[in-house]
Structure formats: structure tokens, C-alpha cells
C-alpha positions in Angstrom: 117.7 129.0 102.8 118.6 130.3 99.3 115.8 130.9 96.8 115.2 128.5 93.9 114.2 129.6 90.5 112.3 126.7 88.8 111.6 126.9 85.0 108.7 124.6 84.1 107.7 123.5 80.6 104.0 123.7 81.5 101.8 125.1 84.3 102.3 122.5 87.0 98.7 122.5 88.3 96.5 120.5 87.9 99.1 117.7 87.8 97.4 115.6 85.2 100.1 113.8 83.3 103.6 112.2 83.7 106.2 115.0 83.7 104.1 117.7 85.2 103.1 115.4 88.1 106.8 115.3 88.9 107.1 119.1 88.7 104.1 119.8 90.9 105.0 117.4 93.7 108.6 118.8 93.6 107.2 122.2 94.2 104.8 121.0 96.9 107.6 119.0 98.7 110.1 121.9 98.5 107.5 124.3 99.8 106.8 122.0 102.8 110.5 122.2 103.5 110.4 126.0 103.5 112.4 126.4 100.2 111.6 129.9 98.7 110.5 129.1 95.1 110.3 131.6 92.2 108.4 129.6 89.6 108.5 130.4 85.9 106.1 128.4 83.7 105.1 128.3 80.1 101.4 128.7 79.3 99.7 127.1 76.3 96.8 124.9 75.2 94.2 127.1 76.8 95.5 126.5 80.3 94.7 129.1 82.9 96.8 130.7 85.6 96.6 128.8 88.9 96.3 130.8 92.2 97.0 127.6 94.1 100.7 127.8 92.9 101.0 131.2 94.7 100.3 129.4 98.0 103.4 127.3 97.4 105.7 129.8 95.8 107.0 133.2 96.6 106.5 134.3 93.1 104.8 132.8 90.0 105.6 134.1 86.5 103.8 133.0 83.3 105.2 133.1 79.8 103.1 132.5 76.6 104.6 129.5 74.7 105.2 130.4 71.1 103.2 127.6 69.5 102.6 127.2 65.8 104.8 128.9 63.2 106.4 131.2 65.8 107.8 128.1 67.6 109.5 126.7 64.5 113.2 127.2 64.0 115.4 126.3 61.0 117.5 124.0 63.3 116.4 124.0 66.9 113.9 121.5 68.4 110.3 122.7 68.5 109.9 121.8 72.2 112.9 124.1 73.0 112.5 127.0 70.5 108.8 127.5 71.4 109.8 128.0 75.0 111.8 131.2 74.8 111.0 134.6 76.3 113.3 137.5 76.8 111.4 138.5 80.0 112.3 135.0 81.4 116.0 135.6 80.5 115.9 139.0 82.3 114.5 137.5 85.4 116.9 134.6 85.5 119.9 137.0 84.9 118.9 138.7 88.2 118.4 135.4 90.1 120.4 135.1 93.4 120.0 131.4 93.9 120.0 128.1 92.0 118.2 127.8 88.6 116.5 124.5 88.0 115.4 123.8 84.4 112.7 121.2 84.2 113.7 119.2 81.2 115.7 120.1 78.1 112.5 121.7 76.9 113.3 124.8 79.0 117.0 125.0 78.1 116.9 127.6 75.3 118.9 130.1 77.5 121.1 127.5 79.3 124.3 128.7 77.5 123.4 132.4 77.5 126.3 134.7 78.6 124.0 136.5 81.1 123.6 133.1 83.0 127.3 132.2 82.8 128.0 132.6 86.5 124.7 131.2 87.7 124.4 127.7 89.4 122.3 125.9 86.8 120.7 122.4 87.2 118.8 120.5 84.6 116.2 117.9 85.5 116.5 115.1 82.8 113.0 113.7 82.5 114.0 111.5 79.6 116.7 110.9 77.0 114.6 113.1 74.8 116.0 112.3 71.4 115.5 108.6 72.1 112.0 109.2 73.3 111.0 111.1 70.1 112.7 108.5 67.9 110.6 105.8 69.6 107.5 108.0 69.1 108.2 108.3 65.4 108.4 104.5 65.1 104.9 104.2 66.6 103.3 107.1 64.8 101.5 107.4 61.5 102.3 110.1 58.8 102.7 113.0 59.1 103.5 112.8 62.8 106.1 110.1 62.0 108.1 112.6 60.0 107.7 115.4 62.6 108.9 113.2 65.5 111.9 111.9 63.4 113.0 115.4 62.7 112.5 116.5 66.3 114.6 113.5 67.5 117.5 114.6 65.1 117.3 118.2 66.4 117.2 117.1 70.0 120.3 115.0 69.6 122.1 117.9 68.0 120.9 120.3 70.8 121.8 117.9 73.7 125.4 119.2 74.1 124.0 122.4 75.5 123.7 120.5 78.8 127.4 120.9 79.3 126.6 124.5 80.4 124.8 123.2 83.5 126.7 122.5 86.7 124.5 119.5 87.6 122.2 117.0 85.9 119.3 115.3 87.6 118.3 112.1 85.8 115.0 110.5 86.8 116.0 106.9 86.7 119.2 104.8 86.9 119.1 103.8 83.2 119.1 107.5 82.2 121.7 108.2 84.9 124.1 105.7 83.2 123.6 107.4 79.8 124.1 110.9 81.0 127.2 109.9 83.1 128.8 108.4 80.0 127.8 111.4 77.8 128.8 114.2 80.2 131.4 112.6 82.5 132.7 116.0 83.8 129.3 117.1 85.1 128.1 116.6 88.6 125.1 114.2 88.5 122.6 112.8 90.9 119.7 110.4 90.0 116.6 111.9 91.8 113.6 109.6 91.4 110.2 111.0 90.4 108.0 113.0 92.8 104.4 111.6 92.7 102.4 112.6 95.8 101.5 109.0 96.9 101.6 108.1 100.6 102.7 104.7 101.8 99.3 103.5 103.1 98.3 99.9 103.8 97.1 98.2 100.6 93.5 96.8 100.6 93.8 93.0 100.8 90.2 92.4 99.5 90.2 90.3 96.4 89.6 92.5 93.3 87.5 91.5 90.3 89.2 93.2 87.3 92.5 94.1 85.7 93.3 97.8 85.2 95.3 99.6 82.6 95.4 103.4 83.0 97.2 106.3 81.5 96.8 109.3 79.1 95.2 107.5 76.2 95.9 110.3 73.7 99.6 109.4 74.1 100.6 107.0 71.3 102.6 104.7 73.6 99.6 104.3 75.9 97.2 103.7 73.1 99.4 101.0 71.6 99.7 99.4 75.0 96.0 99.3 75.5 95.4 97.9 72.0 98.0 95.2 72.7 96.1 94.2 75.8 92.7 94.2 74.1 93.7 92.4 70.9 96.5 90.1 72.1 96.2 89.4 75.8 92.5 89.5 76.6 91.2 88.1 73.4 89.2 85.0 74.4 90.0 85.5 78.1 87.2 85.3 80.6 88.4 88.1 82.9 87.3 91.7 83.0 89.7 94.4 81.6 89.2 98.0 82.7 90.9 100.7 80.7 90.8 104.3 82.1 92.4 107.5 80.9 92.3 110.8 79.2 91.0 111.4 75.6 90.9 107.9 74.1 90.9 108.0 70.2 88.4 106.5 67.9 90.5 103.3 67.2 90.7 102.5 70.9 87.1 103.3 71.6 86.0 101.0 68.8 88.4 98.2 69.9 87.0 98.3 73.5 83.4 98.2 72.2 84.1 95.1 70.1 85.7 93.2 73.0 82.9 92.0 75.4 85.2 91.7 78.5 86.6 95.3 78.1 85.3 98.4 79.7 86.8 101.8 78.8 86.3 104.8 81.1 87.1 108.1 79.3 88.4 111.0 81.3 87.8 109.7 84.9 88.0 112.3 87.6 90.7 112.0 90.3 88.4 110.2 92.8 87.1 107.8 90.3 90.6 106.8 89.1 91.9 106.5 92.7 89.1 104.1 93.5 89.8 102.0 90.4 93.5 101.8 91.4 92.7 100.6 94.9 89.9 98.2 93.8 91.7 96.5 90.9 93.0 92.9 91.5 95.9 93.6 89.2 97.6 96.5 87.4 98.8 95.9 83.8 102.0 97.8 83.2 102.9 97.3 79.6 105.2 99.7 77.8 106.4 99.8 74.2 109.5 101.8 75.1 112.0 102.1 77.9 112.1 105.8 78.7 112.3 107.7 82.0 110.5 106.4 85.1 106.9 105.4 84.7 104.9 107.3 87.3 101.9 105.1 86.9 104.1 102.1 87.9 105.0 104.0 91.1 101.4 104.8 91.7 100.3 101.2 91.3 103.1 100.0 93.7 102.1 102.6 96.3 98.3 102.2 96.1 97.4 99.0 94.2 97.6 95.2 94.7 99.3 92.9 92.2 101.3 94.3 89.3 102.3 92.7 86.0 104.9 94.5 84.0 107.1 93.9 81.0 110.8 94.6 81.0 110.5 97.9 79.1 108.4 99.2 81.9 111.1 98.4 84.5 113.6 101.2 83.9 114.5 101.4 87.6 116.6 98.7 89.3 114.9 96.9 92.2 111.3 97.4 91.3 111.2 94.1 89.4 111.1 92.3 92.8 107.6 93.6 93.4 106.0 92.7 90.1 105.1 89.6 88.0 107.2 90.0 84.9 105.6 89.1 81.5 106.9 89.9 78.0 105.2 87.5 75.6 101.5 87.2 75.1 101.7 83.7 76.6 103.5 85.0 79.7 100.8 87.8 80.1 98.0 85.3 79.9 99.6 83.0 82.4 100.3 85.8 84.8 96.7 87.1 84.7 95.4 83.6 85.3 97.8 83.1 88.2 97.0 86.4 89.9 93.2 86.7 89.4 92.4 84.7 92.5 95.5 85.4 94.5 95.0 87.4 97.7 97.4 90.3 98.5 98.8 88.8 101.7 100.7 90.4 104.6 103.9 89.0 103.1 103.1 90.9 99.9 102.4 94.0 102.0 105.8 93.8 103.6 107.6 93.0 100.4 106.0 96.0 98.7 106.9 98.2 101.6 110.5 97.2 101.4 110.7 97.8 97.6 109.1 101.3 97.6 111.1 102.5 100.5 113.2 105.4 99.3 110.6 106.3 96.6 108.4 108.5 98.9 108.5 112.2 98.3 109.9 113.0 101.8 113.0 111.0 101.1 113.4 112.3 97.6 113.1 116.0 98.5 115.9 115.7 101.1 118.2 114.4 98.4 117.0 117.2 96.0 117.6 120.0 98.6 121.1 118.7 99.3 122.0 118.4 95.6 120.6 121.9 94.7 122.9 123.5 97.2 120.0 125.3 98.9 121.4 125.2 102.5 121.3 128.2 104.7 
């Protein structure tokens, strides 16, 4: 089997947030299928090298991300320009197999003449300029201006993708967009890798509703505040919020609401227990972008799920959730589900819906698409 060079925007372990979860479980699944991986990853934010990755990859190379002033270009996106390194280019120029760029973040060298004859694939984790535009709408100054400018630069930079041979969108909505934008490129929608097994779901009645996510992400903070202030206000049912690095506004909002408990920075085991024990999972999103990994996790591990339409970016998953968009619909769904058992019929329905989203199925599609055959 031919070697695969993977260029990751971050160190993929520990897999602690959305996009990097996808990267890590890609690597794990490919390694389990004997794909020889040469991993290239950018190091920043005080993160350390991870010996565990050397157990999965033939080689692991680290490159210091050029953060701060050294990452600022007159016209290129910061998330791209800060991820450039001539040593990376030298190694990719010598690559014998496929090169997989994890996100447009890593595509600074995609159109470089030294890579002209390489088989290049880009994993499209989002429609990035849309994502940053939505972030700008939800952010306060000065981040609002920063995100707005980054969105403009990402839109201008996006045509670089025509220098890839294949695009790999993460959900059907994004797949439609990239097919319309780059009709001449080969494309395959490859759903997110997530590491969850299809285990039987605990049917014991839960006693609380759970919202979880990285709480330092503005989208997740907004969602949590919506649930506290709008949905659970005056409701006699416990709301549990769990996630990384909640800000002062969210912490104070949770303290003021008597039926809300906020768990800051739960460890892996603690979060897994919350997911299994919750009676319902609250999947509220303020923007339709990519595939929400926490939705997949809830569908694989949890009982009932309530979601709004912006959360459901992948066709077919809506069958397994209670849909709610208005405050009234959210309150009604919570009241309906709080004493509803997760029945064998629910178990079978869930099994049918998530079939095809397990990592074993997804990696088979990925290996075929990446042209990694012997």
C-alpha cells in the first residue's frame, strides 16, 4: 500500500475538539488498515510532541506555527499564512504517495510548482469563509473585525483548491457547495471520523438534559446562553452544561439559574458518563457549518436528542431526533421527552440511522478515494 502524507493544522493528539477529533481518528483508522502514514503537523499554543502518534505513523514531523506578527500577511488568511514552513515543502516535494491536506488551513503550498505532479487531496472541514463570516456576526469588537477580514481573505484564497485533484467535503451540504464551485474536480463526501462504537444505549430513564461542547467557542457559548435564558427559564427540569473553558458571562448565567449546573473542563471519563446518563441531548446551533461531531457522539452514545435545523447539516439524521427551532418548540420537546423511555424501537431506529457513520465504513471509503491501493 502506498504511503500517505497527511498535513494537519494542529497536533492530532489529544483529540480534544471538533476538527482535530476527525484528524486523529482518521489516522487511527488508517493505521489499523495498515496504511503507512507520514504525518506533518503544526505545533502551537504550548502543545507538546506526542509519542503516541509515532505508534500509529511511520514518521511524525512537527513545524512551529508562525503565530502573532509573523503569521500576518498583507492579503492571505491568517489561518493559512501562519502555517507555512519551507521544510514541510521540501518533504512534500519528495513524497512518493498521496498528499492529504487537512483543511484549507494547510494549503499554503497547494499550488507550488514543486508539488505540480503530486496527487493532492484536500479535506474540506467547512466552507471556511462562511464559517468566519458567521463568527464575525456573533463576536464583539475587536474580534468581529478580525473575523470579517479573515472571511474576505478566505473567500479570495479559496480558488487555490483547483490545484488539488480531489476534494473531500465532510457533509452533504458542503459537498453540494464544492461541487457547484469546482465542477471539474473529483469529489467525495467523507463523513467525520469520531471514534465512537455502536454499543447498545442505556435504556434507564435519565434525570437531566445535557449540552456539551468547547465553551470558549463563541457559537457554543451563544447556544448555552440561549438554553439558560430562553429555554430553561422557569422550567422545572435540570440542565447540565459541560465543556472546556467557559467564560465569565456563561459562568455567571449558570450560577443565576437555579436549575443549571455547569461543569468546567470535565475529563474524558466524566464527560462520557454524562453523555450516557443524560435523558436528552440538546443540540442547538447558531450556524449551519460542517458536520457537528457532538451530534454524532450523542447519536452513538446517548438517549434522546433534540436538535434545531441548523444542527442538521447531514441528510437523514433528522429521523433520529426531535426537531425544535422556536423557544416554544424547545420547551415542548423537553417536556415530552423527560419521562419518555428509550425503547427497543428507539434502539433499532437509532441503529438504522447511524449505519454508515462508523469509522470502519468511513475509512474504507477514504482508502479507496485516496488511491492508496497496492
